VEXBAPA-80856 format. One record per atom (N, C-alpha, C): residue in one letter; y, z, x. Coordinates in steps of 0.2 Angstrom, whole numbers, plus 5000, padded with zeros to 4 digits. Example, Ala and Ser with C-alpha at 12.3 -4.5 7.8 and 13.67 -1.06 7.14 Angstrom:
! residues 2
a497250395066
a497850395062
a498450395066
s498950355064
s499550365068
s500050395064
END
This chain:
! residues 484
x527454405526
x527954455525
x527954495518
x527954555518
x527854595512
x528454595508
x528354615501
x528954615497
x529454675499
x529154725502
x529654775504
x530054755510
x529754715515
x530154695521
x530654645518
x530454595513
x530954555510
x531554585507
x531454645504
x531954685501
x532454705506
x532154735512
x532654755517
x533054705520
x532754645521
x533054585524
x533654565519
x533454555513
x533954535508
x534554585507
x534354645508
x534954695508
x535354685514
x535054675519
x535454665526
x535954605525
x535654555523
x536054485522
x536554495517
x536454525511
x537054535507
x537554585509
x537354635512
x537854685515
x538254645520
x537954605525
x538254565530
x538754515527
x538654485521
x539054445518
x539754475515
x539554535513
x540154575510
x540654605515
x540354625521
x540754665526
x540754625532
x540654565533
x540654525539
x541354525542
x541954535538
x542654545541
x542654605546
x542254655545
x542254705550
x542054675557
x541654635558
x541454605564
x542054545566
x542354515561
x542754465563
x543454495565
x543654555562
x544254585564
x544154625570
x544354595576
x544154625582
x544654665586
x545254635586
x545754665591
x546354705587
x546354705581
x546954735578
x546854815577
x547454845577
x547554915576
x547954925569
x547754975565
x548054985559
x548255055558
x548755065554
x548955135552
x548955185558
x548655245557
x548655295562
x548355275569
x548055215569
x547755195576
x548255195581
x548855175579
x549455165584
x549655235587
x549555285583
x549855355585
x549455375591
x548755355591
x548355385596
x548155335602
x548355265601
x548155215605
x548255225612
x547755225616
x547755235623
x548155285626
x548155345623
x548455405626
x548055465625
x547655485630
x547255545630
x547555605628
x548155615631
x548555675630
x548655685622
x548955635619
x549155635612
x548555645608
x547955605609
x547355615605
x547055685605
x547055715611
x546855785612
x547255835608
x547955825609
x548355865605
x548255865598
x548255805595
x548155795588
x547555825585
x546955815589
x546355835586
x546155905587
x546455935592
x546356005593
x546756045588
x547356015586
x547756045580
x547456035574
x547055985573
x546655975567
x546056015567
x545856045572
x545256085572
x544556045573
x544655985576
x544055945577
x544155915585
x544155965590
x544255945597
x543655895599
x543055905596
x542455865599
x542555785597
x543055765592
x543155695591
x543555665597
x543855705601
x544255675606
x543855635611
x543255665612
x542755635617
x542555565614
x542455565608
x542155505605
x542755445606
x543355465604
x543855405605
x543955395612
x543955445617
x544055425624
x543455385627
x542855405624
x542255375627
x542255295625
x542555285619
x542555215617
x543155175619
x543555205623
x544055175627
x544555135622
x544555155616
x545055135611
x544955055610
x544255035611
x544154965610
x544054945603
x544454905600
x544354895592
x543754865591
x543554815595
x542854775593
x542254825593
x542254875598
x541754915598
x541754965592
x542354985590
x542355035584
x542054995578
x542254935577
x542054895571
x541354875571
x541054865577
x540354855577
x539954915575
x540154975578
x539855035576
x539955055568
x540555035566
x540655045559
x540255005554
x540154945556
x539754895553
x539054915553
x538754945558
x538054965559
x537955035555
x538455075555
x538455135551
x538355125544
x538755085541
x538655075534
x538055025532
x537854985536
x537254955535
x536655005535
x536655055540
x536255105540
x536255145533
x536855155530
x536855195524
x536455155518
x536555085518
x536255045513
x535455045514
x535255035520
x534555035521
x534255105520
x534555155522
x534255225521
x534255235514
x534755215510
x534755225503
x534255195499
x534055135501
x533455095498
x532855135500
x532755165506
x532155205507
x532155265503
x532755295502
x532755355498
x532555335490
x532855285488
x532655265481
x531955245480
x531655215486
x530855205485
x530455275485
x530755325489
x530355385489
x530455425482
x531055405479
x531255445473
x531055415467
x530555365467
x530355335461
x530055385456
x529655435458
x529355485453
x529955515449
x530555515452
x531055555448
x531455505444
x531555445447
x532055395443
x531655345439
x531055335441
x530655285437
x530855215438
x531255205444
x531455135445
x530955085448
x530955025446
x530454975448
x530754955455
x530354915459
x530454895465
x531154845465
x531154805460
x531754765460
x532354805458
x532254855454
x532854905452
x533054945459
x532654965463
x532854995469
x533254945473
x533054885474
x533454835478
x534154825475
x534154815468
x534854805465
x535254865466
x534954925466
x535354985466
x535654995474
x535254975478
x535454985485
x535954925487
x535854875484
x536354815485
x537054845482
x537054875476
x537654905473
x538054955478
x537654995481
x537955045486
x538255005492
x537954955494
x538154915499
x538754875498
x538854845492
x539454795491
x539954825487
x539954885483
x540454905479
x541054915484
x541654885482
x542254885487
x542654955487
x542355005490
x542655065491
x542755075499
x543155125500
x543255145507
x543355085512
x543855045510
x544154995515
x544455025521
x544655095520
x544955125526
x544455115532
x543855095532
x543355095537
x543655045542
x544155005541
x544454955545
x544854985551
x545055045549
x545555085554
x545055125559
x545255115565
x544855145570
x544855225570
x545455255567
x545455325567
x544955355562
x544755315557
x544255345553
x543455335555
x543455305561
x542755295563
x542255355563
x542555415564
x542055475564
x541755485557
x542155465551
x541955475545
x541355425544
x541455365547
x540955315546
x540255335549
x540355365555
x539755385559
x539455445555
x539855485552
x539555545548
x539155525542
x539455475538
x539055455532
x538455415534
x538455375540
x537855345542
x537255395544
x537455445548
x537055505550
x536755535544
x537255555539
x537055585533
x536455555529
x536555485528
x536055445525
x535455445528
x535455435535
x534855435539
x534455505539
x534855555539
x534555625538
x534255635532
x534555605526
x534355615520
x533655575519
x533555515522
x532955485522
x532455515526
x532555545532
x532155585536
x531855645532
x532355675528
x532155735525
x531655725520
x531655665516
x531155645511
x530555625514
x530555595520
x529955575524
x529555635527
x529855685527
x529555745530
x528955775525
x528455795528
x527855815524
x527955895522
x528355925526
x528356005525
x529056025525
x529256075522
x529956105522
x530156115529
x529756135534
x529956145541
x529456105545
x529656055548
x529256015553
x529755975558
x529455945563
x529855905568
x530355855564
x530155825559
x530555775556
x531055805552
x530955865549
x531455905546
x531955925550
x531755955556
x532155975561
x532655925563
x532455865565
x532855805567
x533355795561
x533155795555
x533555775549
x534155825549
x533955895550
x534455945550
x534955945555
x534755915561
x535255905567
x535655845565
x535455795562
x535855745559
x536355765554
x536055805549
x536555835544
x537055875548
x536855915552
x537355965556
x537955915559
x537755865562
x538255825565
x538655785560
x538355765555
x538755735550
x539355775547
x539255845547
x539655885544
x540355895547
x540455855553
x541155845555
x541555815550
x541255775545
x541655755539
x541555805534
x542055845532
x541955905528
x541655895521
x541855835518
x541655815512
x540855815511
x540555805517
x539755805516
x539455875516
x539855925517
x539655995516
x539456005509
x539855975504
x539755985497
x539155935495
x539155885498
x538655835496
x537955845498
x537855895503
x537255915505
x536755945500
x537055965495
x536555995489
x536155935486
x536355875487
x535955815484
x535355805487
x535355795494
x534755785497
x534255845496
x534455905496
x534055965495
x533755965489
x534155945483
x533855945477
x533355885476
x533555835479
x533055775479
x532355795482
x532455825488
x531755845492
x531455895487
x531755945484
x531455995480
x531055965474
x531355925471
x531055895465
x530555845466
x530555815472
x530055765474
x529455815476
x529555865479
x528955915481
x528655945475
x529055955470
x528755985464
x528355935461
x528555875461
x528155815458
x527555805461
x527555815468
x526955805472
x526555875473
x526755925469
x526455985469
x526456025476
x526956005480
x527056035487
x527456095486
x527956095481
x528356155480
x528056185473
x527956245474
x527656285468
x528056345466
x527956365460
x528356425458
x528956405455
x529356465453
x529956455449
x530556455454
x531156475452
x531756465455
x531756515462
x531456575461
x531456615467
x531056595472
x530456565470
x530056535475
x530356475479
x530756435475
x531156375477
x531656395482
x531956455481
x532456485485
x532156505492
x531556535492
x531256555498
x531056495502
x530856445499
x530556385502
x531056335505
x531656335501
x532156285503
x532856315504
x532956375502
x533556405502
x533856405509
x533456415514
x533656415521
x534056355523
x533956295520
x534256235521
x535056245520
x535156285515
x535856295513
x536256345519
x535856375523
x536156405529
x536556365533
x536356305534
x536656255538
x537356245537
x537556225531
x538256215530
x538656275530
x538356335528
x538756395528
x538856415536
x538356405540
x538556425547
x539056375550
x538956315548
x539456265551
x540156275549
x540256285542
x540956295540
x541256365542
x540856415542
x541056475545
x541256475552
x540856445556
x540956445563
x541556395564
x541656345561
x542156295562
x542856335560
x542856365555
x543456405552
x543656465557
x543156495560
x543256545565
x543456525572
x543156465574
x543356445581
x543756385581
x543856345576
x544256285577
x544756285571
x545156325570
x545656325564
x546156275565
x546456255560
x547056205560
x547656245561
x548156205565
x548756235566
x549256185568
x549856195569
x550356145571
x550556095565
x550556035567
x550655985562
x550055985557
x549556015558
x548956015553
x548856075550
x549356125551
x549256185547
x549156185540
x548656215537
x548556205530
x548156145528
x547956105533
x547656035531
x547056045528
x546956015522
x546356015518
x546156085516
x546656135515
x546556195512
x546456195505
x546056235502
x545956235495
x546656245491
x546756205486
x547356215481
x547056255475
x547256315474
x547056355469
x546956325462
x547556295460
x547556255454
x547056205453
x546956165458
x546556105458
x545756135459
x545656185463
x545056215463
x544756245457
x545256275453
x545056305447
x544856255442
x545356205441
x545156145437
x544556115438
x544356105445
x543756075446
x543156115445
x543256185446
x542656235444
x542556235436
x543056225432
x543056225425
x542656165423
x542856105426
x542456045424
x541756045427
x541656075432
x540956085435
x540556125430
x540756185428
x540456225423
x540356185417
x540856155414
x540756115408
x540156065409
x540156025414
x539655975416
x538956005416
x538956065420
x538256095420
x538056125413
x538556145409
x538356175403
x538156115398
x538456055399
x538256005395
x537555975396
x537355975403
x536755955405
x536156005402
x536356075403
x535856125401
x535756115393
x536356105390
x536256105382
x535856045381
x535955985384
x535555925383
x534755935384
x534655975390
x533955985391
x533656035386
x534056085384
x533756135379
x533656095372
x534156045370
x534056015364
x533655955364
x533355935370
x532855885370
x533255815371
x533855815372
x534155745373
x534055725380
x533955765385
x533855745392
x533155775394
x532655735396
x532055755398
x531855745405
x531855795410
x531755785417
x530955775418
x530555775413
x529855765414
x529555695414
x529955645411
x529855575410
x530455535413
x530255475414
x530755425416
x531155405410
x531855415410
x532255385405
x532955375407
x533255345403
x533955325405
x534455385405
x534355425400
x534855485400
x534755525406
x534155535408
x534055575414
x534455545420
x534355485421
x534655445427
x535355445426
x535655435420
x536355445420
x536655505422
x536255565420
x536455625422
x536455635430
x535955605433
x535955605440
x536555565443
x536655505440
x537255465442
x537955505442
x537955535436
x538655575435
x538655635439
x538155665441
x538155725446
x538355705453
x538055645455
x538255615461
x538955605462
x539255575456
x539955555456
x540355615456
x540155665453
x540555735452
x540555765459
x539955765462
x539955805469
x540255755474
x540355695473
x540655655478
x541455665478
x541655675472
x542455685471
x542555765472
x542155805471
x542255875472
x542655895478
x542455885484
x542755905490
x543455885490
x543655825487
x544355805487
x544755835482
x544455845476
x544755875470
x545055945472
x544655985475
x544856055477
x545356065482
x545556005485
x546156005490
x546655965487
x546655945481
x547155905478
x547255835480
x546655805482
x546655735484
x546355695478
x546655635477
x546355585472
x546055525476
x545455505475
x545155445479
x545455385475
x545855345479
x546055285476
x545655225478
x545855165477
x545455105479
x545855055483
x546455075486
x546855035490
x547155085496
x547255045501
x547555085507
x547155135510
x547455175514
x547055215519
x546655275515
x546955295509
x546655355506
x545955335502
x545755265503
x545155245501
x544555285504
x544755315510
x544155355513
x543955415509
x544355435504
x544255495500
x543755475495
x543555405494
x543055385490
x542455365493
x542355385499
x541755365503
x541055375500
x541055435496
x540355455494
x540255425486
x540755395484
x540655375477
x540155325476
x539955285481
x539555225480
x538855245477
x538555305480
x537955325478
x537855335470
x538355375467
x538255385460
x538455325456
x538855285458
x539055215454
x538455175455
x538055175461
x537555125461
x536955155457
x536855215457
x536255245452
x536455225445
x537055225443
x537255205436
x537055135435
x537255095439
x537055025439
x536255015438
x535955045443
x535155045443
x534855075437
x535155125434
x534955155428
x534955105422
x535555075421
x535655025416
x535154965417
x535054945423
x534654885425
x533954905423
x533754965425
x533054985424
x532854995416
x533355015413
x533255035405
x533154975401
x533454915403
x533454855399
x532854815401
x532454835405
x531854795408
x531454765402
x531254795397
x530854775392
x531154765385
x531854765385
x532154755379
x532554685378
x532754675372
x533054605371
x533754605375
x533954665376
x534654665379
x534554645386
x533954645389
x533954625396
x534154565398
x534054515394
x534254445395
x534954435396
x535354485393
x536054475393
x536354525398
x536054585398
x536354645402
x536254625410
x535654605411
x535454595419
x535854545422
x535954485419
x536354435421
x537154455422
x537354495417
x538054525418
x538054575424
x537554615425
x537554655431
x537554615438
x537154565438
x537154515444
x537854485445
x538154465440
x538854435441
x539354495443
x539254555441
x539654615443
x539554625450
x538954625453
x538754635460
x539054575464
x539054515461
x539254455465
x540054465466
x540354485460
x541054505461
x541254555466
x540854615466
x540954665471
x540854635478
x540354595479
x540254565486
x540854525488
x541154485483
x541754445484
x542354485485
x542354545481
x542954585482
x542954625489
x542354645491
x542354675497
x542454625503
x542254565502
x542354515508
x543154505508
x543454495502
x544154475501
x544554535504
x544354595502
x544754655505
x544754655513
x544154635515
x544054635523
x544454585526
x544454525522
x544854465525
x545554475525
x545854525521
x546554535521
x546754575528
x546254615530
x546354645537
x546354595542
x545854545542
x545854495547
x546554455547
x546754435541
x547454405540
x547954445543
x547954505542
x548454555545
x548454555553
x547754545555
x547754545563
x548054485565
x547954425562
x548254365564
x549054375564
x549354405559
x550054415559
x550254465565
x549854515566
x550054555572
x550054515578
x549554475579
x549554435585
x550154385586
x550354355580
x550854305580
x551554345581
x551554405578
x552154445579
x552254465587
x551754485590
x551754505597
x551954445601
x551754385600
x551954325603
x552654305603
x552954315597
x553654305596
x554054355599
x553854415599
x554254475602
x554354465609
x553754435613
x553754425620
x554354365622
x554554325617
x555054275618
x555754305618
x555854365615
x556554395615
x556754405622
x557354385624
x557654395630
x557654475631
x557554495638
x557554565639
x558254595638
x558754555640
x559454575639
x559654595632
x559254565627
x559354575620
x559054645617
x558554665621
x558254725619
x558654785619
x558554825614
x558854895613
x558354945612
x558655015613
x558155065612
x557955075604
x558355045600
x558255045593
x558154975590
x557554965587
x557454895584
x557354905577
x557654865573
x557654875565
x557354805563
x556754815559
x556454755557
x556554745549
x556754685547
x556754665540
x556154615539
x555654645536
x554954605536
x554954565529
x554954505529
x554854465523
x554154435523
x553754455527
x553054435527
x552554495525
x552854545521
x552454595519
x551854575515
x551854515512
x551354495507
x550754475511
x550754465518
x550254455522
x549854515525
x550154575524
x549854635526
x549254645521
x548754685523
x548154705519
x548454745513
x548254725507
x548554755501
x549254755501
x549554715505
x550354705505
x550654775506
x550254815511
x550554885512
x551154885517
x551454935517
x552054945521
x551854975528
x552154955533
x552054985540
x552455045540
x552155095543
x552455155545
x552855145552
x553355185554
x553755165559
x553355165566
x552755205566
x552455205572
x551955145573
x551855115567
x551455045568
x551954995571
x552554985568
x553054945571
x553154955578
x553255025580
x553355045587
x552855025591
x552255035589
x551655025593
x551554955595
x551654905590
x551554835590
x552054815595
x552754835594
x553254805598
x553154825605
x553054895606
x553054915613
x552454885617
x551854875614
x551354845617
x551454775619
x551854735615
x552054665616
x552454665622
x552954705623
x553454705628
x553254745634
x552654775633
x552454825639
x552954875641
x553154915636
x553654965637
x553455025632
x553855075633
x553755135629
x554455165627
x554955115627
x555655145627
x555955125620
x555555095616
x555955065610
x555655105603
x556155125599
x555955145592
x556055095588
x555555075584
x555555015579
x555455045572
x555955035568
x555855055561
x556054995556
x555855015550
x555954955545
x556654965542
x556854905539
x557554895536
x557554925529
x557554995529
x557455025522
x557955085522
x558255105516
x558655155516
x558255225518
x557655225516
x557255285518
x557255295526
x557155245529
x557055245537
x557755255540
x558255235536
x558955245539
x559155315538
x558955345532
x559055415531
x558755465536
x558055445538
x557755485543
x558055475550
x558255415551
x558655405558
x559255455558
x559655455553
x560255485552
x560155565553
x559555585550
x559455655550
x559155685557
x559055635561
x558755655568
x558055665568
x557655635563
x556955635563
x556655605569
x557055545571
x556755505576
x557055515583
x557455575584
x557755585590
x557255595596
x556755635594
x556155645599
x555555625595
x555255565595
x554655545591
x554055535596
x553555545593
x552855545597
x552455485594
x552555435598
x552155375597
x551855355604
x551155345604
x550855335611
x550955395616
x551155445613
x551255515617
x551755525621
x552255475622
x552655485628
x553355455626
x553555425620
x554155395619
x554755445618
x555355425619
x555855465618
x556455415616
x556755435610
x557255385607
x557955415610
x558255365613
x558955385616
x559455335613
x559855355608
x560255305604
x560755275609
x560855205607
x561355165610
x561955145606
x562455115608
x562955095604
x562755035599
x562354995601
x562054945597
x561354945596
x561054905591
x560354905590
x560154835589
x559554815589
x559354745588
x558954745582
x559254695578
x558954685571
x558554625571
x557854625569
x557454565568
x557254555561
x557354495559
x557154465553
x556554425554
x555954455551
x555354425552
x555154385545
x555154315546
x554954275540
x554354235541
x554054215536
x553454175536
x553554115532
x553154055534
x553153995530
x552453985527
x552054025528
x551354015526
x551054075521
x550654055517
x550254095513
x549654125517
x549254165514
x548654195517
x548154145519
x548054095515
x547554045516
x547754005522
x548353985522
x548653945528
x548653975534
x548754045534
x548754085540
x548054085543
x547654095538
x546954105540
x546554045543
x546853985541
x546553925543
x546853885548
x547453905550
x547853875555
x547553885562
x547653835566
x547453845573
x547953885577
x548553885575
x549153915578
x549553965573
x549254025573
x549654075568
x550354085570
x550554075576
x551254085578
x551754035574
x551553975572
x551953935569
x552153955562
x551754005559
x551854025552
x552454075552
x552654095558
x553154155558
x553754135562
x554354165560
x554954155564
x555354225564
x555654235570
x556054295571
x556754275572
x557254305568
x557954295569
x558254355572
x558554355577
x558854415580
x559654425579
x559854485579
x560554495579
x560654565582
x561254575585
x561354635588
x561954665585
x561854725582
x562354755577
x562554825580
x563154855578
x563354915580
x562954975576
x562755025580
x562355075578
x562755115573
x563355115573
x563855155569
x563755145561
x563555075560
x563455055553
x562755045552
x562255085555
x561555065555
x561355065548
x560955005547
x560654995540
x561055005534
x561654995535
x562154995529
x561854955523
x561554905525
x561354865519
x560554865519
x560254925521
x559554935520
x559354925513
x558754895512
x558454885506
x558154945502
END
């Protein structure tokens, strides 16, 4: 077995350790999954309004099977890691990375705990897009000519990946990667104008895609203005981009950055550029990539730049006295990242167990006690992934699935939900595409309590024993008077 094969096997194993919970969390629905769950009419309506009608067929084709979604997601991000290792190997003339450094860098992109939103079924298209994009990037570097069968296949994969708009911006990275490698191999010749003639047509791909999408599949309805440019944010981003480009240009002119030899400064510039372009598509629409809850999908592209940064440090200390201290520190950091990714994933598995137990308890409620309005006081929020708060459609989806009905509106025992109820927001609500809330004189209040912590819930053979539901029927006239 060659060292190269061993590297790919080691990467696969470490990725599997970090993200095994994707395979273990089989049946749960999270967040917006409940809005679209098992209703073709609803899902078609939402995605047509969002300007992405082709995604409808993906969800319908998968039959909303959570296990299948998560297997595909697991494979998609494994493909990202494996393709990135290949990209790094092909890019050694630019980075100067050693074989070990390439592996360390690829491990970093695999285990850094970002984009935990991948556990939600609704973001599966993003996962497929990033997998196809990474594969296309690798194929582009593998092609021998600017226009060949391999290049054509790569561009088809790029085209498909652009269903996730942020990748339109990031497409400049593979093109630049290909151009500078071809220059190094003397395949690309001439100056900037020659480069534009040889590679500029690649840029037609995102232009055609974006223009065609805007013309044929515009957003409207509940998605009107969705992901539109925010002038202030776009202007600020442009200023930062110009400043960054100016700093790099000055560094090159002053000799601080040398793109002709392998050095730390150049690799740090590459890493910074990757991070900037990863954040750019979100920054211009006023979104901030966080590290918890569902907006982590906005940090999907950050891993590449952060990984290059780690690889640049690792490679630069190879022959220095600092290496004996810095490299072990980076190893510890990657171990912590692996553990953090695994832990974040297990919080979703724990929440799946809670959902299952909740459904079992709901089924025990006498039918005579059920009301059109259900109010839940959840004292077990600490068992949710990231201790997140359920939206009303999550509670409603779980409850109605358990009682095999679509007649119940389920909200949290909070003043905010009470105000929304009083305002009429819930009078005609869309959950699973067909619910209608009709007020009654009384409502059913549920107090969900737990006697277990996360470890106990995860290790018990009977998750239901960890929870209890206390019911009471109260007048709707004083609804949520004591809401938290």
